N, C-alpha and C positions, 0 to 999 in steps of 0.2 A: 628832498626838495620838491616843492609844489610845481605844477606844470606852469610855464608862463610863454609869452611870446618870445621874451628875451632868452630864455633857457632853450626853447626849441631852435632858435635861429643861428646859435653859436656855438659850436660843437666842442670848441677847445678852450674857450675862455674860462675862469675861474668858476666852478660850479655849473657850467654847461654840460648838457648833454654828450654823449660819446658821439663821433660821427655815425651817421647812419641809424640813428636811433630817432624817430620821429613821433609826435602824440604824446598824450598826457603819460606821465611818469608818477606811479602810485608811491605816496611816501613811504618811508623805510618802517618796516614792523620790528617788533621787539626781536622777532627771528632773525631779521636782517642784521641789527646791531651785534646780536651774538655770532652770527657767521662772518661779521666785520672782525671780530677778535681773534678769528682764524685758529681755532681750538686744536687744529691736528699740529700746528707747531709747537703747542705747550709741552711737550715731551721733550723739546729741545732746553727749555728752561729748567725741567724736572731733573732731566739727566745729571748735569753737573753738581747739583745738591746733593742727589744719592750718592754719587763717587766721593765727592769732598768729605760729606758726613762718614762715610765709612772708612776713609782714610784718617780721620779724626780719630774715631773710636778706635782704631788701630794701634795709635799711639799714646791714647790718654791712659790713665790710671784706670784699674778695672772698678767697674760701677759707675764710672763718672762718664755721664752723656748730657750736654748742654741743649737740651731738647728745645730750649725756646730760641737760642741762636740759629738752630738749625730752621726751625719755622720761619725765621725772619729772613734767613737767605732764601727760602723758598718764596717768601712774599715778595722779595725783590727781585728776583729772577722771574716769575711770573708776571709781575708788574711792568718789568722792563718789556717782557716779550710782547705782552698784548699792547703797550704803548707803543712799541714800533711798528706793531702791525696797523694800528689805527693811524700812525703817523704816515707810514708809507700810503695808506690808502689815501690820506689827504693829499700828500705832496705828487704821488704820480697822477691824482685825478686831477689838479689843477693845472699840470703841465700837459694833460691830454695822453699820457703814457698809456693809460687804461682804455684807450677809445678802440683799439683794436684786440684788446686781451683775449685770450681763448679759454682761459681757465673761468673760475666762479667769478660773477661781476662784483665790482666793489662800490661801497656806499657812495662816493664821492663821483667817481666816474660814471656810474648809471645814472646819476641825477636824481638818487631816490632820497638823499641826505645832503643838507647844506655842507660846506666845506668847513664853514667856521665851527658847526656843531661836531663834525668829526674831529677836527682840531683839538675843540676842547676836551673831548674823552680822552683823546690821546696824551693832553697835559696832566689830565686828572690820574692817568694810570703813571705817568712819570712823577707826580707829585707823590703818590702811594709809595712808590718805590724809592724815593727820597726819604719819606718818613721812616720806612723801614731800614733803609739803610743807616739813617743817623742814631736810630735805636741801636743797632749793632754794634756802631762805632761808641756809642755810651758804654755798652755792656762789656766790650773788648778793650776800652780804654786805648785803641788804635786810632788816633785823631788823623793820621796821615792817610787813612783810607777814605776820609771826605773826598779828597783829590781823585780817587779811584773811582768813587761812585760818580762824581761830575763828570770824569771821562766816559763813563759807561753812558749815561744819559746823552751826553754830547754826540757819541758815537750812533748810539741808538736814533737821533734826530736828524744826523747829518748824512746818515745812509742815503735817503732820498730826499732830505730838505737841505735847504739853504741854496744858493747860488750855484755851488759846484758840489753837489751830491757825489760821495765818492762810489757809491753804488753804480754811478753812471759810467765810471770810468775801470770797471774790472776788478775793483778792491773790495768788494763784498765779502768773498770768501776769506779774505785776509783777516777783516776785522771780525768776521764771526767767528773765526778760529781763535783770535785773542780774546774777546770779551763773552763770548758763550761757550769757550772752552777753557783756555788757559786761567782768566781771571775769575771765571764764575766758580771754577772747581777748586782752584787754589786758594780763592778767596774764602770759600765755604769751610775748609780745613783750618785756615789760618784764623779765622773769628773764634774758633772753637777751642783749639790748643795752641794759638800763638806760633806756629810752626807749619812746615810743608814739607811732608816726607818726599823721598823720590819717587815712591809708587804712586803718591797723589800726582806727581807732574806728570807720570807715564799716563795715569787715566784722564788727566786734564786735555793729553794729546788725543786720545782716543775720543774723548767727548768732542772735541774741537773738529776732529775730524769728520764724525758723523754729522754735527752741524754744517759742515762745509757741504756734505753730500746733499743734504736736503736742499740746500740752498741752489746747489749746481742743478739737480733735477728740476726743480722748480723753475729756473732759468731757461734750462733745456726745452721745457714745455713752452715758454714764452717767447722762445729765441727770434723766431719771425716777426712777432709783434714788436718785441723790443728793439730790434735791427731798423723797422719801419719808423719808430718813434725817436730813433735816435738815442735809445739807453744802451750803452754799451758795457752790457755785463761781461764777466769772462767769458760765458757762453759765447757770446757774439764776438768777442775779440778772437779765441780761438776755434770756434765752428764746432758744428755738431759732433762730428767723429772725435776729435781731442776731448770734447765736453763729455762723451760717454766714457772714455778711457779714464780720463781722472775721476770721474763719479767712481768708477769701479775702484780705483786706488784709495778714495776716500772711505769707501765702504770696508773693504778688505784689511787694510793696513791696522787698524783697531783690533781684529783679531790676533794678528801677530804679536801685538802689544800684550792682548790678553794671555796668549800662549806663554810668554815670557813671566808675566805676573803669576800665573797659575804654578809654575815650578815651586814657589814659596807658599801662595795661598790656593791651596788644592781645590777650594770651593770654587773658584774661579772658572774651572773646566766647564762648570754647569753653563757658563755665559754662551758656550759655541751653541746651545739649543736655539740661540736666537739666528743663527745662521737659517733655519727653516723659512724667516721671512727675509733675510739679508739677501741670501743667493736669489730668491725669484726676483727681488727688486733690481737686481744686477741684471739679469737676465732680461727682464722686460725693457729695462732702460736701453740695453744694448740693442734690443732688436725691435724697438718700439717704432711704429709708423704714425700714430695719431696721439694728440695730447691727452687724450684720456686714459690711454694706458701709462703716460707719465704721471699722472695723477695717482694712479694705483701704485706705482713704483715711489712716490713721495710718500704715501700712507704707509706703505710697507718698512720704507727707510725710518720714520719716525718711530714705528713700533719697535723696529729692531733696537734703535738707540737707546728707547727707553728700558726694554728687555735687559740690553746690555748691561746699562747702569746699573739696574736694580741687581743683577748677579754679581757684577763685580762690587757695587758698594757692599753687598750682604758678604761677599768673601773677603774683603778687606777687614770688617768688623768681626767676623766670626772665625774665619779659617785659623787652625792652629798652624803655627811656623814650625 
């Protein structure tokens, strides 16, 4: 967004600069736009596709692999994740929620991009997700999945968008668990083999808990700014101590699920190697004193989620029973 008297004088109006920032603001660069996609969150989109595809291969006939459908599932997940990231940037920015954030600056909240431009990019990615989803429906002939796709896009938008965004009422973790865990994982398996095995559901729960962990540590980092802005995330509602405890549960329970699955799928035990990243993330989160430490914990949690899903997906696809 170009600098102007109107932009400098009103800190919380749509497209205005955050409170406390004065002077000209340089327009967003290509690197800023890439940063707006929040690439560190993309493992959360890839993880359910890996687990769901592994579960599908597990129950399919030998030599049968619907790689095109798997790639379309990945496209849906990635585009939805990027779309929701830009949508959050837009919605939080025009509300002034990002005016006091302590993490990386956002396109809208910093005044470096026009709100309408950020919204347009979000809608483009939602549109790409919808196109990939329609192709999946055509390929699988499961027309009722159109309703699931529409619900997923609506959930992505209303997380911080609309008049009453559910992310402002402590429900973010619930919807993340459902859509980035259960729906994404089970949906990936279903469009490939028209069924969802019990082990796929267990994997979906594990992936969903990791997604909740990433959201929780992110909101714990922003807890003071969100409280000041009136954004009542779950972290704000339950406080820092309980947020740290709940984050620990979100991270460690998936490893209990992995141990249960690995009794039959022996390669699953290799997933325990991801504790090399997960345990330091828990320690950092519990004892953190600065937002920067929580950024490190968020990164480690995302890495753990992706590695966990890769090992589990491979175990489901290739472990002898």
